[in-house]
C-alpha positions as CSV (number, residue, x, y, z in Angstrom):
1,X,0.0,0.0,0.0
2,X,1.3,3.5,-0.9
3,X,1.4,6.0,1.9
4,X,0.3,9.5,0.9
5,X,0.4,12.8,2.7
6,X,2.0,12.9,6.1
7,X,4.4,9.9,6.0
8,X,6.8,9.1,8.8
9,X,9.7,10.4,6.7
10,X,7.9,13.7,6.0
11,X,7.1,14.0,9.7
12,X,10.7,13.5,10.7
13,X,11.8,16.0,8.1
14,X,9.4,18.6,9.5
15,X,10.5,18.0,13.1
16,X,14.2,18.5,12.0
17,X,13.3,21.8,10.3
18,X,11.3,22.9,13.3
19,X,14.1,22.1,15.7
20,X,16.6,23.9,13.5
21,X,14.4,27.0,13.3
22,X,13.9,27.0,17.0
23,X,17.6,26.7,17.7
24,X,18.3,29.6,15.2
25,X,15.8,31.8,17.0
26,X,17.4,31.1,20.3
27,X,21.0,32.0,19.2
28,X,20.2,34.8,16.7
29,X,19.7,38.4,17.8
30,X,16.6,40.2,16.6
31,X,18.6,42.5,14.3
32,X,20.5,39.7,12.7
33,X,20.7,38.6,9.1
34,X,17.7,38.1,6.8
35,X,17.5,36.2,3.5
36,X,15.6,37.5,0.6
37,X,13.8,35.6,-2.1
38,X,16.9,35.4,-4.3
39,X,18.9,33.8,-1.5
40,X,21.0,36.9,-0.7
41,X,21.8,37.2,2.9
42,X,21.6,40.7,4.4
43,X,23.8,41.2,7.4
44,X,23.9,44.3,9.6
45,X,27.3,45.8,10.5
46,X,29.0,43.5,12.9
47,X,32.4,43.3,14.7
48,X,34.0,39.9,14.8
49,X,36.6,39.6,17.6
50,X,39.4,37.1,17.6
51,X,38.3,33.5,17.9
52,X,38.1,32.4,21.5
53,X,39.6,29.0,20.3
54,X,43.0,30.5,19.5
55,X,45.8,29.8,22.0
56,X,47.3,32.5,24.1
57,X,50.6,32.1,22.2
58,X,48.8,32.6,18.8
59,X,46.9,35.6,20.1
60,X,50.2,37.2,21.2
61,X,51.8,36.5,17.9
62,X,48.8,37.9,15.9
63,X,49.0,41.1,18.1
64,X,52.7,41.4,17.1
65,X,51.7,41.0,13.5
66,X,49.3,43.9,13.8
67,X,52.0,46.1,15.4
68,X,55.2,45.0,13.8
69,X,58.5,46.5,14.8
70,X,59.9,49.0,12.3
71,X,62.6,47.8,10.0
72,X,66.0,48.8,11.2
73,X,66.6,50.2,7.7
74,X,64.0,51.5,5.4
75,X,63.1,48.9,2.8
76,X,63.9,49.8,-0.8
77,X,61.1,51.5,-2.6
78,X,60.2,49.8,-5.8
79,X,58.0,51.2,-8.7
80,X,54.5,49.9,-8.9
81,X,53.6,47.3,-11.6
82,X,50.3,49.1,-12.1
83,X,50.5,50.8,-15.5
84,X,54.1,50.1,-15.9
85,X,55.3,49.1,-19.5
86,X,55.8,45.4,-19.9
87,X,59.5,45.8,-20.6
88,X,59.9,47.4,-17.1
89,X,58.2,44.6,-15.2
90,X,61.3,42.3,-14.9
91,X,63.3,45.2,-13.3
92,X,60.4,45.9,-10.9
93,X,60.3,42.2,-9.8
94,X,64.1,42.2,-9.3
95,X,63.8,45.3,-7.2
96,X,61.1,43.6,-5.0
97,X,63.3,40.6,-4.6
98,X,66.4,42.6,-3.5
99,X,64.3,44.5,-1.1
100,X,63.0,41.3,0.4
101,X,66.5,39.8,0.9
102,X,67.5,42.6,3.3
103,X,64.2,42.5,5.2
104,X,63.8,41.2,8.8
105,X,61.3,38.7,7.5
106,X,63.9,37.1,5.2
107,X,66.6,37.1,7.9
108,X,64.2,35.3,10.1
109,X,63.6,32.6,7.4
110,X,67.3,32.2,7.1
111,X,67.7,31.7,10.8
112,X,65.0,29.1,11.1
113,X,65.6,27.1,7.9
114,X,69.1,26.2,7.0
115,X,69.0,25.6,3.2
116,X,71.0,26.2,0.1
117,X,69.4,28.0,-2.8
118,X,70.7,27.6,-6.4
119,X,69.5,29.4,-9.5
120,X,69.0,26.9,-12.2
121,X,67.4,26.9,-15.7
122,X,65.3,23.7,-16.1
123,X,63.5,23.1,-19.4
124,X,64.2,26.7,-20.4
125,X,62.5,28.1,-17.3
126,X,64.3,29.9,-14.4
127,X,64.0,28.0,-11.1
128,X,65.5,28.0,-7.7
129,X,66.6,24.7,-6.3
130,X,66.2,24.6,-2.5
131,X,67.9,21.9,-0.5
132,X,68.6,21.3,3.2
133,X,72.2,22.0,4.1
134,X,72.3,18.9,6.2
135,X,71.4,16.8,3.2
136,X,68.3,15.2,1.7
137,X,66.9,12.4,3.8
138,X,67.8,8.9,2.5
139,X,64.1,8.2,1.9
140,X,63.8,11.4,-0.2
141,X,66.7,10.9,-2.5
142,X,64.5,9.7,-5.3
143,X,61.8,12.3,-4.6
144,X,61.4,16.0,-5.5
145,X,58.8,18.7,-4.9
146,X,57.9,21.4,-7.3
147,X,56.8,24.7,-5.7
148,X,54.6,27.1,-7.6
149,X,54.5,30.3,-5.6
150,X,51.6,32.6,-4.7
151,X,51.2,36.3,-5.6
152,X,48.0,36.6,-7.5
153,X,49.7,35.6,-10.8
154,X,51.4,39.0,-10.7
155,X,54.2,38.8,-8.0
156,X,55.9,36.6,-5.5
157,X,58.8,35.3,-7.7
158,X,61.9,34.6,-5.5
159,X,60.2,36.2,-2.5
160,X,56.9,34.4,-1.6
161,X,58.5,31.4,-3.3
162,X,61.2,31.2,-0.7
163,X,58.7,31.6,2.1
164,X,56.9,28.5,0.7
165,X,60.0,26.5,-0.2
166,X,62.5,27.0,2.6
167,X,60.4,25.6,5.5
168,X,59.3,22.5,3.5
169,X,62.8,21.7,2.2
170,X,64.4,22.1,5.7
171,X,61.7,20.3,7.7
172,X,61.0,17.6,5.2
173,X,64.7,17.2,4.3
174,X,63.7,17.1,0.6
175,X,64.7,18.9,-2.5
176,X,62.2,21.6,-3.6
177,X,62.4,23.2,-7.0
178,X,60.5,26.6,-7.1
179,X,59.4,27.7,-10.6
180,X,59.8,31.3,-11.6
181,X,56.9,31.1,-14.0
182,X,55.6,33.8,-16.3
183,X,52.9,36.0,-14.9
184,X,50.8,39.1,-15.6
185,X,50.7,41.8,-16.6
186,X,53.4,41.0,-19.2
187,X,52.1,37.4,-19.8
188,X,48.7,35.8,-19.8
189,X,47.3,32.3,-19.3
190,X,48.5,29.6,-20.1
191,X,52.1,30.9,-19.7
192,X,52.4,29.7,-16.1
193,X,51.0,26.2,-16.9
194,X,53.4,25.9,-19.8
195,X,56.4,26.8,-17.7
196,X,55.5,24.3,-14.9
197,X,54.9,21.6,-17.6
198,X,58.3,22.4,-19.1
199,X,60.1,22.0,-15.8
200,X,58.1,18.8,-15.1
201,X,59.0,17.3,-18.5
202,X,62.7,17.6,-17.6
203,X,62.2,16.2,-14.1
204,X,60.5,13.1,-15.3
205,X,63.6,12.3,-17.3
206,X,65.3,11.9,-13.9
207,X,62.5,11.0,-11.5
208,X,59.6,8.6,-11.6
209,X,56.5,10.8,-11.9
210,X,55.1,9.0,-8.8
211,X,58.1,10.4,-6.8
212,X,57.2,14.0,-7.8
213,X,54.9,16.3,-5.8
214,X,53.6,19.8,-6.7
215,X,52.4,22.3,-4.2
216,X,51.7,26.0,-3.9
217,X,49.8,28.6,-1.9
218,X,47.1,31.1,-3.0
219,X,47.7,31.7,-6.8
220,X,50.1,28.8,-6.5
221,X,47.3,26.6,-5.2
222,X,45.2,27.4,-8.2
223,X,48.3,26.9,-10.5
224,X,48.9,23.5,-8.9
225,X,45.4,22.5,-10.1
226,X,46.0,24.2,-13.5
227,X,49.3,22.3,-13.9
228,X,47.7,18.9,-13.2
229,X,44.9,19.8,-15.7
230,X,47.5,20.8,-18.2
231,X,49.4,17.6,-17.8
232,X,46.2,15.6,-18.2
233,X,45.4,17.5,-21.3
234,X,48.9,16.9,-22.8
235,X,48.6,13.2,-21.8
236,X,51.7,13.3,-19.6
237,X,52.1,11.0,-16.5
238,X,50.8,12.7,-13.4
239,X,52.7,13.5,-10.2
240,X,52.4,11.2,-7.2
241,X,50.6,13.8,-5.1
242,X,49.8,17.5,-4.9
243,X,49.0,20.1,-2.3
244,X,46.7,23.1,-2.8
245,X,47.3,25.6,0.0
246,X,45.0,28.5,0.8
247,X,43.2,28.2,-2.6
248,X,41.2,25.7,-4.6
249,X,40.5,25.0,-8.2
250,X,38.2,28.0,-8.9
251,X,39.0,31.7,-8.6
252,X,39.6,32.9,-5.1
253,X,36.8,35.6,-5.2
254,X,34.1,32.9,-5.7
255,X,31.9,31.7,-2.9
256,X,30.8,33.0,0.5
257,X,34.1,33.5,2.1
258,X,35.5,35.9,-0.5
259,X,32.6,38.3,0.2
260,X,34.3,39.3,3.5
261,X,37.2,40.8,1.4
262,X,36.1,41.4,-2.2
263,X,33.2,43.4,-3.8
264,X,32.0,40.5,-5.9
265,X,29.3,42.6,-7.7
266,X,32.0,42.9,-10.4
267,X,34.3,40.0,-11.4
268,X,37.7,40.6,-10.0
269,X,39.0,37.8,-12.3
270,X,38.2,40.1,-15.2
271,X,40.6,42.7,-14.0
272,X,43.5,40.3,-13.3
273,X,45.8,40.8,-16.3
274,X,47.0,37.2,-16.3
275,X,43.4,36.0,-17.0
276,X,42.8,38.3,-19.9
277,X,40.8,36.6,-22.6
278,X,40.0,33.5,-20.6
279,X,36.6,32.0,-19.8
280,X,35.4,31.2,-16.3
281,X,34.1,27.9,-17.6
282,X,37.4,26.7,-19.1
283,X,38.5,23.7,-16.9
284,X,42.2,24.3,-17.9
285,X,41.8,27.7,-16.2
286,X,39.6,26.6,-13.3
287,X,39.8,22.8,-13.0
288,X,37.2,22.4,-10.3
289,X,34.6,23.3,-13.1
290,X,35.0,19.8,-14.5
291,X,34.2,16.7,-12.4
292,X,35.5,14.5,-15.2
293,X,38.9,16.3,-15.0
294,X,39.0,16.2,-11.2
295,X,38.4,12.4,-11.2
296,X,41.8,12.0,-12.7
297,X,43.6,14.0,-10.0
298,X,46.3,12.4,-7.9
299,X,46.0,12.4,-4.0
300,X,45.4,16.0,-3.0
301,X,46.0,17.9,0.2
302,X,44.0,21.1,0.7
303,X,44.8,23.6,3.5
304,X,42.8,26.7,4.5
305,X,41.5,28.7,7.5
306,X,38.2,30.0,8.7
307,X,39.2,33.6,7.9
308,X,40.8,32.8,4.6
309,X,38.9,34.6,1.8
310,X,39.7,31.5,-0.4
311,X,38.0,29.1,2.2
312,X,35.0,28.6,-0.1
313,X,37.2,27.8,-3.2
314,X,39.2,25.3,-1.2
315,X,36.3,23.6,0.5
316,X,34.3,23.5,-2.8
317,X,37.2,21.9,-4.6
318,X,37.7,19.3,-1.8
319,X,34.1,18.2,-1.9
320,X,34.1,17.8,-5.6
321,X,37.4,15.8,-5.5
322,X,35.9,13.5,-2.8
323,X,32.7,13.1,-4.9
324,X,34.9,11.7,-7.7
325,X,36.6,9.2,-5.4
326,X,39.9,11.1,-5.3
327,X,42.0,10.6,-2.1
328,X,41.7,14.2,-0.9
329,X,42.5,15.6,2.6
330,X,41.1,18.9,3.9
331,X,42.7,20.8,6.9
332,X,41.1,23.9,8.1
333,X,42.7,26.1,10.9
334,X,40.5,28.1,13.2
335,X,40.5,31.9,13.3
336,X,43.4,32.5,11.0
337,X,43.6,34.5,7.7
338,X,44.7,33.7,4.1
339,X,48.2,32.3,3.8
340,X,48.8,32.4,7.5
341,X,51.6,29.9,7.3
342,X,53.8,32.3,5.5
343,X,54.7,33.5,9.0
344,X,57.0,30.8,10.2
345,X,56.8,31.8,13.9
346,X,53.0,31.3,14.1
347,X,52.4,28.0,16.0
348,X,49.9,26.9,13.5
349,X,52.4,27.4,10.7
350,X,54.5,24.7,12.1
351,X,51.5,22.4,12.1
352,X,51.0,23.2,8.4
353,X,54.6,22.4,7.6
354,X,54.2,19.1,9.4
355,X,50.9,18.2,7.6
356,X,52.5,19.0,4.1
357,X,55.7,17.0,4.7
358,X,53.8,14.0,6.1
359,X,51.3,14.1,3.2
360,X,54.1,13.9,0.6
361,X,56.0,11.3,2.7
362,X,52.9,9.2,2.7
363,X,51.9,9.5,-1.0
364,X,55.2,9.8,-2.9
365,X,57.0,6.6,-3.8
366,X,60.4,6.0,-2.1
């Protein structure tokens, strides 16, 4: 006999909805958010204090970040890339790198992470090879990591790249090759994907692809996904594992979390010079658009935080990877901002370094 109307399943569903509505009413102030017919949430002005779940040590360190000591010497002033002719961009990037090398932040990196850094051209692309001075661990002699740095596809070469590469090379006792890939405004997609692929083609002549890992933060997280998509498209063997840190496989201004930082009424992707002429639906640009493509991804680590504007992109990408049966791990840190692990003294940064090195140790072949 068919049951019609108020079935047990429907009654349970109604009870759940009623309980949820009651709980929401109890914890939500009268002047709180409303949701209109289009699903837009309207929130009155609010102040969000630091998370009560942060440790006292982390709170002290974040306070120091908000009130940093003045540099002993004034950092070099470099011209802005905005509006600069393309032929001046390399000199501006070099100026930024040299200013970084005399900063307190870089001196701190050198103190904490004892590595050697060698400029090397691989596959026609400039790279920096970062190795622990104490030597690569025996279990990592046949392994190598490729770092693709952050910087919004505009900056970060030989600056943010070192902040990403030095801790992992030192703590993981593994060789890291950081790619100085082409970026905007002087280059556009797919220049970076091509450069990463060129380095990768050379490395697989020496390493088993299953012994190679690729990782990056922010723009580098997206480029990690783009690079895998590019390798799939070119029918190249895939790396053994990848890590997408503080970004996923769609643009970082998409989703709920980005609205805390960006005015998403206009597409910020459209004004990023690197993405000039691309389509938001192109899976080679934004691989999380394609479930079929994601299904081919290697084991993937995703890292973000609750105050990361790329939280939504990262979580969305993870859920779609899992839906396709990919071995994907998601780690979310409480109360911290985008790319928080770039500060090596933050306690949670050390946790990120540990998670990343253990992930690659688990998934790359020996």
